[in-house]
C-alpha positions as CSV (number, residue, x, y, z in Angstrom):
1,X,11.2,0.2,23.8
2,X,12.3,-2.9,25.7
3,X,13.3,-6.0,24.0
4,X,10.1,-7.7,25.0
5,X,8.1,-4.8,23.5
6,X,10.1,-5.1,20.3
7,X,9.5,-8.9,20.1
8,X,5.8,-8.5,20.6
9,X,5.5,-5.7,18.1
10,X,7.5,-7.7,15.5
11,X,5.3,-10.7,16.0
12,X,2.1,-8.7,15.3
13,X,3.7,-6.8,12.5
14,X,4.9,-10.0,10.8
15,X,1.3,-11.3,10.7
16,X,0.1,-8.2,9.0
17,X,-1.3,-6.1,11.8
18,X,-1.1,-2.3,11.1
19,X,1.2,-0.2,13.3
20,X,-1.7,1.9,14.8
21,X,-3.5,-1.3,15.9
22,X,-0.3,-2.7,17.4
23,X,0.0,0.5,19.4
24,X,-3.6,0.3,20.6
25,X,-3.3,-3.3,21.6
26,X,-0.1,-2.6,23.6
27,X,-1.7,0.5,25.3
28,X,-4.6,-1.7,26.4
29,X,-2.2,-4.4,27.6
30,X,0.0,-2.0,29.5
31,X,-2.8,-0.1,31.1
32,X,-2.5,3.4,29.5
33,X,0.0,5.7,27.8
34,X,1.7,6.6,31.1
35,X,2.7,3.0,31.6
36,X,3.8,1.9,28.1
37,X,7.1,3.8,28.0
38,X,7.1,4.9,24.4
39,X,5.0,6.8,21.9
40,X,3.3,5.9,18.6
41,X,6.0,7.8,16.8
42,X,8.7,5.7,18.4
43,X,6.9,2.6,17.2
44,X,6.7,3.9,13.6
45,X,10.4,4.8,13.7
46,X,11.3,1.4,14.9
47,X,9.5,-0.3,12.1
48,X,10.9,2.2,9.5
49,X,14.4,1.4,10.7
50,X,13.7,-2.3,10.5
51,X,12.4,-2.0,6.9
52,X,15.6,-0.4,5.8
53,X,17.8,-3.0,7.6
54,X,20.4,-5.0,5.7
55,X,19.3,-7.8,3.5
56,X,19.6,-11.2,5.2
57,X,22.5,-13.4,4.1
58,X,20.3,-16.3,3.1
59,X,18.0,-14.2,0.9
60,X,21.0,-12.5,-0.8
61,X,22.6,-15.9,-1.4
62,X,19.3,-17.3,-2.8
63,X,19.0,-14.4,-5.1
64,X,22.5,-14.6,-6.5
65,X,22.2,-18.4,-6.8
66,X,19.0,-18.0,-8.8
67,X,20.6,-15.6,-11.2
68,X,23.6,-17.9,-11.6
69,X,21.3,-20.9,-12.4
70,X,19.4,-18.7,-15.0
71,X,22.8,-17.8,-16.5
72,X,23.4,-21.6,-17.2
73,X,20.2,-21.5,-19.3
74,X,20.7,-18.0,-20.8
75,X,24.4,-17.4,-21.7
76,X,23.7,-13.7,-22.5
77,X,22.3,-12.9,-19.0
78,X,24.4,-10.3,-17.2
79,X,24.3,-9.1,-13.6
80,X,26.4,-7.1,-11.3
81,X,26.2,-6.3,-7.6
82,X,27.9,-4.2,-4.9
83,X,28.7,-5.1,-1.3
84,X,28.9,-3.0,1.8
85,X,30.1,-4.4,5.1
86,X,29.9,-7.8,3.4
87,X,26.2,-7.3,2.7
88,X,24.4,-7.1,-0.6
89,X,23.8,-3.4,-1.4
90,X,22.9,-2.8,-5.1
91,X,22.0,-5.4,-7.7
92,X,21.4,-4.8,-11.4
93,X,20.6,-7.5,-14.0
94,X,19.3,-8.1,-17.5
95,X,18.6,-11.3,-19.4
96,X,19.6,-12.1,-22.9
97,X,16.3,-11.1,-24.5
98,X,16.4,-7.7,-22.7
99,X,20.0,-7.1,-23.8
100,X,19.2,-7.9,-27.5
101,X,16.1,-5.6,-27.4
102,X,18.2,-2.8,-25.9
103,X,20.6,-3.0,-28.9
104,X,17.7,-2.4,-31.3
105,X,15.3,-0.1,-29.3
106,X,17.5,1.8,-26.9
107,X,17.0,5.2,-28.6
108,X,14.5,6.2,-25.8
109,X,15.0,4.9,-22.3
110,X,12.4,5.4,-19.6
111,X,12.9,4.5,-16.0
112,X,11.4,5.3,-12.6
113,X,11.7,3.9,-9.1
114,X,9.0,2.4,-6.9
115,X,8.8,1.4,-3.2
116,X,7.1,-1.3,-1.3
117,X,7.2,-4.0,-4.0
118,X,9.6,-6.0,-2.0
119,X,9.8,-6.9,1.7
120,X,13.0,-4.9,2.2
121,X,11.4,-1.6,1.1
122,X,14.2,-1.0,-1.3
123,X,13.8,1.1,-4.5
124,X,13.1,-1.1,-7.5
125,X,14.2,0.3,-10.9
126,X,12.9,-1.0,-14.2
127,X,14.6,0.2,-17.4
128,X,12.1,0.1,-20.2
129,X,11.5,1.2,-23.8
130,X,9.2,0.7,-26.8
131,X,9.8,-1.6,-29.8
132,X,8.7,-1.1,-33.4
133,X,5.2,-2.4,-32.6
134,X,4.6,0.1,-29.9
135,X,5.0,-2.6,-27.2
136,X,6.8,-2.1,-23.9
137,X,10.3,-3.7,-23.7
138,X,12.1,-4.3,-20.4
139,X,15.8,-3.7,-20.8
140,X,16.9,-4.5,-17.2
141,X,16.1,-4.2,-13.5
142,X,17.8,-3.2,-10.3
143,X,17.4,-3.1,-6.6
144,X,19.0,0.0,-5.0
145,X,20.2,0.7,-1.6
146,X,18.7,4.2,-1.7
147,X,17.8,7.1,-4.1
148,X,20.9,9.2,-3.7
149,X,22.9,10.8,-6.5
150,X,25.9,8.5,-6.0
151,X,23.7,5.4,-6.1
152,X,22.0,6.4,-9.3
153,X,25.4,7.1,-10.9
154,X,26.7,3.7,-9.9
155,X,23.5,1.9,-11.1
156,X,23.4,3.7,-14.5
157,X,27.1,2.8,-15.1
158,X,26.5,-0.8,-14.3
159,X,23.4,-0.9,-16.5
160,X,25.4,0.5,-19.5
161,X,28.2,-1.9,-18.8
162,X,26.0,-5.0,-18.9
163,X,24.2,-3.7,-22.0
164,X,27.2,-3.1,-24.1
165,X,27.9,0.6,-23.2
166,X,25.3,1.8,-25.7
167,X,24.0,5.2,-24.7
168,X,20.4,6.2,-25.4
169,X,19.6,9.4,-27.3
170,X,16.7,10.4,-25.0
171,X,15.7,9.6,-21.4
172,X,12.3,10.1,-19.8
173,X,12.1,10.2,-16.0
174,X,9.8,11.7,-13.3
175,X,12.2,14.6,-12.7
176,X,13.9,13.5,-9.4
177,X,16.8,15.8,-8.7
178,X,19.3,13.0,-7.8
179,X,18.2,11.1,-10.9
180,X,18.5,14.2,-13.0
181,X,22.1,14.9,-11.9
182,X,23.1,11.3,-12.5
183,X,21.8,11.3,-16.0
184,X,23.8,14.5,-16.8
185,X,26.9,12.8,-15.4
186,X,26.6,9.3,-17.0
187,X,24.7,10.1,-20.2
188,X,25.7,13.7,-21.0
189,X,24.7,13.5,-24.7
190,X,21.2,12.2,-24.0
191,X,18.2,14.5,-24.1
192,X,16.4,14.4,-20.7
193,X,12.6,14.8,-20.8
194,X,10.4,15.1,-17.8
195,X,7.4,13.0,-17.5
196,X,4.4,15.1,-18.6
197,X,2.0,13.2,-16.2
198,X,4.2,13.9,-13.1
199,X,4.6,17.6,-14.2
200,X,0.9,18.0,-14.5
201,X,0.3,16.3,-11.1
202,X,2.8,18.6,-9.4
203,X,1.1,21.6,-11.0
204,X,-2.2,20.5,-9.6
205,X,-0.7,20.3,-6.1
206,X,1.2,23.7,-6.4
207,X,-1.4,25.7,-8.4
208,X,-4.9,24.8,-7.6
209,X,-6.5,26.6,-10.6
210,X,-8.1,24.7,-13.5
211,X,-7.7,27.6,-16.0
212,X,-3.9,27.8,-15.3
213,X,-3.6,24.0,-15.6
214,X,-5.4,24.2,-19.0
215,X,-3.0,26.9,-20.1
216,X,0.1,24.9,-18.9
217,X,-1.1,21.9,-20.8
218,X,-1.4,23.9,-24.0
219,X,2.2,25.1,-23.5
220,X,3.4,21.6,-22.8
221,X,2.0,20.1,-26.0
222,X,1.6,23.1,-28.3
223,X,3.6,23.2,-31.5
224,X,4.7,26.8,-32.0
225,X,7.9,28.9,-32.2
226,X,10.0,29.6,-29.1
227,X,9.1,33.3,-29.2
228,X,5.4,32.4,-29.1
229,X,6.0,30.1,-26.2
230,X,7.7,32.9,-24.2
231,X,4.9,35.3,-25.0
232,X,2.2,32.8,-24.0
233,X,4.0,31.9,-20.8
234,X,4.3,35.6,-19.8
235,X,0.7,36.2,-20.5
236,X,-0.3,33.1,-18.4
237,X,1.8,34.1,-15.4
238,X,0.5,37.7,-15.6
239,X,-3.1,36.6,-15.8
240,X,-2.9,34.6,-12.6
241,X,-0.3,36.8,-10.9
242,X,2.2,34.0,-10.2
243,X,5.5,35.8,-10.7
244,X,6.6,35.1,-7.1
245,X,5.4,31.5,-7.0
246,X,8.4,29.2,-6.3
247,X,7.0,26.3,-8.3
248,X,6.4,28.5,-11.4
249,X,9.9,29.8,-11.2
250,X,11.5,26.4,-10.9
251,X,9.3,25.0,-13.7
252,X,10.2,27.8,-16.1
253,X,14.0,27.3,-15.5
254,X,13.7,23.7,-16.8
255,X,11.3,24.5,-19.7
256,X,13.7,22.8,-22.2
257,X,13.0,19.5,-20.4
258,X,9.2,19.5,-20.8
259,X,8.0,22.0,-23.4
260,X,7.4,20.5,-26.9
261,X,8.7,23.7,-28.4
262,X,12.2,22.8,-27.3
263,X,11.9,19.0,-27.8
264,X,10.2,18.7,-31.2
265,X,13.5,18.2,-33.0
266,X,14.4,15.2,-30.8
267,X,13.3,11.6,-31.2
268,X,11.1,10.3,-28.3
269,X,9.0,7.8,-30.1
270,X,5.8,9.2,-28.6
271,X,7.1,8.6,-25.1
272,X,6.1,11.7,-23.2
273,X,5.5,10.0,-19.8
274,X,6.8,7.1,-17.6
275,X,3.4,5.5,-17.7
276,X,4.9,2.3,-19.0
277,X,7.1,2.1,-15.9
278,X,4.1,2.6,-13.7
279,X,2.3,-0.1,-15.5
280,X,5.2,-2.5,-15.0
281,X,5.3,-1.7,-11.3
282,X,1.6,-2.4,-10.9
283,X,2.1,-5.7,-12.7
284,X,5.1,-6.7,-10.6
285,X,3.2,-6.6,-7.3
286,X,0.9,-9.4,-8.5
287,X,3.9,-11.8,-8.9
288,X,5.6,-11.2,-5.6
289,X,4.7,-13.9,-3.1
290,X,3.4,-12.9,0.3
291,X,5.2,-14.4,3.3
292,X,2.1,-14.3,5.4
293,X,-0.7,-16.8,5.1
294,X,-4.1,-15.3,4.4
295,X,-5.8,-17.3,7.1
296,X,-3.3,-16.1,9.8
297,X,-3.9,-12.5,8.7
298,X,-7.6,-13.0,9.0
299,X,-7.2,-14.4,12.5
300,X,-5.0,-11.6,13.7
301,X,-7.4,-9.0,12.2
302,X,-10.3,-10.7,13.9
303,X,-8.5,-10.6,17.2
304,X,-7.7,-6.9,16.8
305,X,-11.3,-6.0,15.9
306,X,-12.6,-8.2,18.7
307,X,-10.5,-6.3,21.2
308,X,-12.0,-3.0,20.0
309,X,-15.5,-4.5,20.0
310,X,-15.3,-5.7,23.6
311,X,-14.3,-2.2,24.7
312,X,-17.2,-0.7,22.7
313,X,-19.7,-3.2,24.1
314,X,-18.6,-2.5,27.6
315,X,-19.1,1.2,27.2
316,X,-22.3,1.2,25.1
317,X,-24.2,-1.4,27.2
318,X,-24.3,0.7,30.4
319,X,-26.7,3.4,29.0
320,X,-29.8,3.0,27.0
321,X,-29.1,6.0,24.6
322,X,-25.6,4.8,23.9
323,X,-26.8,1.2,23.3
324,X,-29.4,2.4,20.8
325,X,-26.9,4.6,18.9
326,X,-24.2,2.0,18.7
327,X,-26.6,-0.7,17.7
328,X,-27.8,1.4,14.7
329,X,-24.2,2.2,13.7
330,X,-23.3,-1.4,13.8
331,X,-26.3,-2.3,11.6
332,X,-25.2,0.4,9.2
333,X,-21.6,-1.0,9.0
334,X,-22.9,-4.6,8.5
335,X,-25.2,-3.5,5.6
336,X,-22.4,-1.5,4.0
337,X,-19.9,-4.4,4.1
338,X,-22.7,-6.8,2.9
339,X,-23.5,-4.6,-0.1
340,X,-19.7,-4.2,-0.9
341,X,-18.9,-7.9,-0.9
342,X,-22.3,-9.4,-1.8
343,X,-24.1,-6.9,-4.0
344,X,-26.5,-9.4,-5.6
345,X,-27.4,-11.1,-2.3
346,X,-30.4,-9.9,-0.3
347,X,-29.6,-8.4,3.0
348,X,-31.0,-10.3,6.0
349,X,-33.5,-8.6,8.2
350,X,-32.1,-6.8,11.3
351,X,-34.4,-8.9,13.4
352,X,-32.4,-12.0,12.4
353,X,-29.1,-10.4,13.4
354,X,-30.0,-9.6,17.0
355,X,-32.6,-11.4,19.1
356,X,-34.0,-10.9,22.6
357,X,-32.5,-13.7,24.7
358,X,-35.0,-15.8,26.8
359,X,-34.0,-16.4,30.4
360,X,-34.0,-20.2,31.0
361,X,-33.3,-22.1,34.3
362,X,-30.1,-24.1,34.3
363,X,-31.9,-27.4,34.8
364,X,-34.7,-28.6,32.6
365,X,-37.2,-26.7,30.6
366,X,-39.2,-23.9,32.1
367,X,-42.3,-25.1,34.0
368,X,-45.6,-24.6,32.2
369,X,-48.2,-22.8,34.2
370,X,-52.0,-23.7,34.1
371,X,-55.0,-21.5,34.7
372,X,-56.0,-23.2,37.9
373,X,-53.7,-25.6,39.8
374,X,-55.3,-28.8,41.0
375,X,-55.6,-29.1,44.8
376,X,-54.7,-32.3,46.6
377,X,-57.6,-34.5,47.8
378,X,-57.8,-37.2,50.5
379,X,-57.6,-40.7,49.1
380,X,-60.3,-42.0,51.5
381,X,-63.0,-39.3,51.8
382,X,-62.1,-37.4,48.6
383,X,-62.2,-34.1,50.4
384,X,-59.9,-31.2,49.6
385,X,-59.4,-29.8,53.1
386,X,-57.0,-32.6,54.2
387,X,-55.0,-35.6,53.1
388,X,-55.2,-39.3,54.1
389,X,-52.6,-38.8,56.7
390,X,-54.7,-36.2,58.6
391,X,-58.0,-38.0,58.1
392,X,-59.6,-38.7,61.5
393,X,-61.4,-41.8,60.3
394,X,-58.2,-43.3,59.2
395,X,-56.5,-42.5,62.5
396,X,-59.3,-44.0,64.5
């Protein structure tokens, strides 16, 4: 991609245009795929690389300045960050209320990572738990450079440092391998439990059998002795002939992290999933401001759709069959969008949407024709055959 191509692609991307539409626009602009010089995959890779670019100095400075100003109001607020090549890499913080809550309710710690809740596409970690009223407590937050084992180890150590080095007795996560290894290294005495919801979702993707899923759920939550669990697991695997299934093998090896049989003597406070983390993540996105004005986004979308519509009109207007087919499809799309956004409003008639244009002359209104045009008469003899100029009596 040339610098000019990158500049144009960045301009459209900053205004909210999707990558596939940017590629279509540039293909049309260049005159075809043989002239554009790059593929759609190249464009996706370019944007992906840009998303993971280093944080801007001004934004990093503004973030740290904000935390410092909050520390003036909240003397218990703690935060630490790491730098790489003089750029902000990892950031972990917790305010005074979160630190106090952690001292009382840190027995069970749940945390998960989420993407795309910030414009740098960095993983956002929210450390949370539950208080004595069953309410969710946020113990701290962090922005990570990536989701590698070393990064998780560093972030967990920073989190424990700013919360008084108090270790939880139990941890609930989604089962990420890097996260699992970091917990074993930093919190060796904590019981690690896998999120039941994530385990069930993975089972749905790996074993598409409702009867097996029902049996797995019974083993996940059933309260019986370990020998009974082993017997029931063996029968379940035999019934569906899943001895060679890789997912089944891996899941059985970590049975002590998800089966209630091996976890019923540990305190989890009814926390079997990371659903509270997911709820926090869905809430956060409503409080992050968009850098793009909605009116500009609408304008760019309009232009992108207009370009496609012009091409469609040019193709469909040349043949009667194509014209009739496309017109009906457009009517269907209009009615679909109208019902979606205006369900209580009556749909206007299709006759009001498209009319038959009347051809009108450029100057004045069209002349009105009469049944019989009046013939000119002579002003002297009143005969129709000639005028006063050609009247013989007038000449003589």
